[in-house]
PLY file of the C-alpha trace (Angstrom):
ply
format ascii 1.0
element vertex 117
property float x
property float y
property float z
element edge 116
property int vertex1
property int vertex2
end_header
104.64 250.54 -70.02
102.95 249.02 -73.03
103.81 249.99 -76.56
100.43 251.05 -78.06
101.36 249.30 -81.30
101.46 245.95 -79.44
98.02 246.32 -77.89
95.22 245.57 -80.34
91.90 247.21 -79.47
89.23 244.91 -78.09
86.96 245.75 -81.02
89.51 244.06 -83.30
88.87 240.71 -81.60
85.93 238.40 -81.10
85.34 237.41 -77.49
86.59 233.88 -78.19
89.89 234.98 -79.72
91.74 235.83 -76.51
94.25 233.50 -74.95
94.11 235.22 -71.56
91.57 237.28 -69.61
93.11 239.28 -66.75
90.83 240.12 -63.82
92.18 242.77 -61.46
91.40 245.73 -59.24
91.91 249.11 -60.91
94.21 249.95 -57.99
96.57 247.30 -59.40
96.59 248.87 -62.87
100.33 249.57 -63.01
101.22 245.97 -62.15
98.63 244.63 -64.61
99.92 246.83 -67.42
103.39 245.33 -66.95
101.92 241.82 -66.74
99.92 242.38 -69.93
103.01 243.65 -71.76
105.00 240.63 -70.62
102.28 238.21 -71.71
101.98 239.89 -75.12
105.76 239.78 -75.60
106.07 236.08 -74.64
107.14 233.64 -77.33
106.92 229.90 -76.61
110.29 228.13 -76.67
111.15 226.40 -79.92
110.62 222.68 -80.20
107.25 222.60 -78.43
105.21 222.59 -81.64
103.20 225.56 -80.38
104.03 228.02 -83.12
105.62 231.36 -82.51
102.57 233.60 -82.32
102.14 236.12 -79.53
99.48 235.74 -76.85
96.30 237.80 -77.15
95.35 239.36 -73.82
92.07 240.89 -72.67
92.42 243.38 -69.84
89.50 245.74 -69.41
90.67 249.33 -69.14
87.35 251.10 -69.74
85.48 252.94 -67.03
82.01 252.09 -68.35
79.28 250.58 -66.18
75.85 249.12 -66.81
74.18 245.96 -68.04
75.74 246.07 -71.53
79.19 246.48 -70.01
78.79 243.46 -67.73
77.33 241.32 -70.51
80.26 242.24 -72.74
82.83 241.49 -70.03
81.21 238.11 -69.37
81.41 237.24 -73.09
85.15 238.00 -73.07
85.63 236.15 -69.80
83.81 233.01 -70.97
85.47 233.14 -74.39
89.05 233.41 -73.17
91.17 230.27 -73.11
92.74 231.05 -69.70
92.00 233.33 -66.78
94.48 235.17 -64.59
93.03 236.66 -61.41
95.27 239.14 -59.63
94.65 238.32 -55.97
95.86 241.46 -54.24
94.36 242.97 -51.08
92.67 245.57 -53.29
91.20 242.91 -55.56
89.93 240.98 -52.56
87.96 244.01 -51.37
86.67 244.92 -54.86
83.05 243.98 -55.56
83.68 244.14 -59.32
86.66 241.76 -59.12
84.69 239.40 -56.89
81.87 239.33 -59.45
84.34 238.50 -62.24
85.95 235.76 -60.15
82.52 234.23 -59.40
81.52 234.39 -63.07
84.79 232.72 -64.05
84.39 229.93 -61.52
80.91 229.18 -62.84
82.01 229.14 -66.49
81.70 225.68 -68.08
85.06 224.09 -68.78
87.06 226.72 -66.87
89.86 224.86 -65.08
90.47 226.19 -61.59
93.22 225.87 -59.05
93.38 227.37 -55.62
96.25 227.93 -53.26
96.45 229.76 -49.99
99.53 230.87 -48.15
0 1
1 2
2 3
3 4
4 5
5 6
6 7
7 8
8 9
9 10
10 11
11 12
12 13
13 14
14 15
15 16
16 17
17 18
18 19
19 20
20 21
21 22
22 23
23 24
24 25
25 26
26 27
27 28
28 29
29 30
30 31
31 32
32 33
33 34
34 35
35 36
36 37
37 38
38 39
39 40
40 41
41 42
42 43
43 44
44 45
45 46
46 47
47 48
48 49
49 50
50 51
51 52
52 53
53 54
54 55
55 56
56 57
57 58
58 59
59 60
60 61
61 62
62 63
63 64
64 65
65 66
66 67
67 68
68 69
69 70
70 71
71 72
72 73
73 74
74 75
75 76
76 77
77 78
78 79
79 80
80 81
81 82
82 83
83 84
84 85
85 86
86 87
87 88
88 89
89 90
90 91
91 92
92 93
93 94
94 95
95 96
96 97
97 98
98 99
99 100
100 101
101 102
102 103
103 104
104 105
105 106
106 107
107 108
108 109
109 110
110 111
111 112
112 113
113 114
114 115
115 116
């Protein structure tokens, strides 16, 4: 579980200040909470000239809907440096997650990789 002190509220960040945007199905919330905590706790190894700052992670946990919500999510998605899409069976069947994945793939400059097992 996340320590609330480690998780800065979204309002404390501009959309372009996140290192990682996590797209997931709400049914995968427990896994994503652990992933977010691990990403926030990560420190790059010394000697890589990356600095020792922690990663900033955007993971939407609100239950809001509507045009303003989607516009806001897209700003965070397009402003994040990297995207992690949790590709679970629940995410695959989620319309919301599919919309986020499509928006991410159409974002300019968003590097993509694909693998299938």
